[in-house]
Structures are given as C-alpha cells and as structure tokens.
C-alpha positions in Angstrom: 8.9 -15.4 -5.1 12.3 -15.2 -4.6 13.8 -13.1 -1.8 17.3 -12.3 -1.3 18.6 -10.8 2.2 21.4 -8.4 2.1 23.7 -7.9 5.0 27.1 -6.5 4.6 27.4 -6.9 8.5 26.4 -9.1 11.4 25.6 -6.6 14.4 22.0 -6.1 12.8 21.0 -9.6 13.4 20.7 -9.1 17.1 18.3 -6.4 16.5 15.9 -8.5 14.7 16.1 -6.8 11.1 18.0 -7.0 7.8 19.9 -4.3 5.9 18.1 -4.9 2.9 15.4 -7.3 1.2 15.4 -7.8 -2.5 12.3 -9.6 -4.0 12.1 -10.9 -7.6 9.5 -13.4 -9.4 6.9 -12.4 -7.1 3.0 -12.6 -7.6 2.0 -9.6 -5.7 2.6 -6.8 -3.2 0.7 -6.1 -0.2 1.0 -2.6 1.3 -0.6 -2.7 4.8 -1.8 0.7 6.4 -0.6 1.3 9.9 -1.9 -1.2 12.5 -2.3 -0.2 16.0 -4.1 -1.3 19.1 -7.5 -0.5 17.8 -10.5 -2.9 19.0 -12.7 -4.4 16.4 -15.4 -1.7 17.3 -12.8 1.1 16.0 -12.0 2.3 19.7 -8.3 2.8 20.8 -6.4 1.3 23.0 -5.1 3.3 26.4 -3.0 0.3 27.6 0.7 0.3 28.1 3.2 -0.1 25.4 3.5 -3.9 25.6 -0.1 -4.5 25.4 -0.4 -2.0 22.6 2.5 -3.8 20.9 1.3 -7.1 21.2 -2.2 -6.2 19.9 -0.8 -3.9 17.1 1.0 -7.1 15.8 -2.2 -9.3 16.3 -4.2 -6.7 14.1 -1.4 -6.7 11.3 -1.4 -10.5 11.2 -5.1 -10.2 10.7 -4.8 -8.1 7.6 -1.9 -10.0 6.1 -3.8 -13.3 6.6 -7.1 -12.0 5.3 -5.4 -11.0 2.2 -4.0 -14.3 1.4 -0.4 -13.4 2.4 2.0 -14.9 4.9 3.7 -13.0 7.9 6.9 -14.6 7.1 6.8 -12.6 3.7 6.9 -9.1 5.3 9.8 -7.4 3.2 9.5 -4.1 5.0 8.2 -3.1 8.4 8.1 0.4 9.8 7.5 0.8 13.5 6.1 4.3 14.5 6.3 5.1 18.2 5.5 7.8 20.7 8.4 7.0 22.9 11.6 5.0 22.0 12.5 4.3 25.5 9.3 2.3 26.1 9.6 0.5 22.7 13.2 -0.6 23.2 12.2 -1.7 26.7 9.8 -4.1 24.9 12.0 -5.0 22.1 11.8 -8.5 23.2 8.2 -8.6 21.6 9.5 -7.6 18.4 12.3 -10.4 18.5 9.9 -12.9 19.5 7.6 -12.1 17.0 10.4 -12.1 14.0 11.6 -15.5 15.1 8.4 -17.2 15.5 7.3 -16.2 12.1 10.9 -16.4 10.2 10.4 -12.8 9.2 13.5 -11.1 7.9 12.5 -7.7 6.9 14.1 -4.1 6.4 12.7 -2.4 9.7 12.9 1.5 10.5 11.8 2.5 14.1 10.7 6.1 14.2 9.6 8.0 17.2 6.8 10.5 16.5 5.1 13.1 18.5 2.0 11.5 18.8 -0.4 9.1 17.1 -4.1 9.0 16.8 -6.0 9.3 20.2 -4.3 7.1 22.9 -2.1 5.0 20.6 1.6 4.5 21.5 2.7 2.1 18.6 1.8 1.7 14.8 3.2 -1.1 12.5 3.0 -0.3 8.8 4.3 -3.4 6.4 4.9 -4.3 2.9 4.3 -8.2 2.4 5.2 -10.0 -0.9 3.8 -13.2 -2.3 
C-alpha cells in the first residue's frame, strides 16, 4: 500500500487530522461500522463522554485488529457526537491516540441530535491494507 498525505496548509496538524489521503497499490479496504461504547454483552454505556470516547476507541481497534488490519492505516475517520462541546473538551484523547498509532486520516466530526440509547460518541473508520 502507498499512502500520500495532502496538506496545503499546516493548521490542521494541531487538530490531529489531514486534509486528504490518497491510497494506491492497496490489498484491501476495511469499512468499519460506527463503533461506540458498547459492552461485549451488547449493552450501551451511560458513562461520561471521556469514558465513552476511550471505550469507542478500544472497540474500533478490536474490529480493525480482528480483521487483520492496522490502526495506523486508518485513512478516513468520521466522529459522530451528541455534544461538540464535550467532545472538544476531550480532544486530547483523539490527539494521544492519533500520535500513539501514527494515524494520518481525513477526519470529520459531526454533531448529531442523538445516538442509540445512552451513547454520546461513535467512531466510523475506513482502513486500508
């Protein structure tokens, strides 16, 4: 797989994303459903944003690794949140995760009216190999 990052500016670097990712010569594409703070028994977390954010990341990583892909190869990440203010107050979680895994992804953060049950955040990813 070859991955090319397109960043006409520098300001996005502090926000933990890139403007565009071109992927060529890849072996596969993994489209991950939105992963949220859902326990192995299928029940939803009612915890705060920070706790749910960390759990959603763990669940996304589990799906990616189970499929035989690597977290560092996330090319597209969409974040759905029910509260932008709470999400941005916990943006350091995203920054630490992105830095730790060497992720360079095109990212969108979208505030929605609600998610399933008590969920506050959901992560949807496209990963390449």
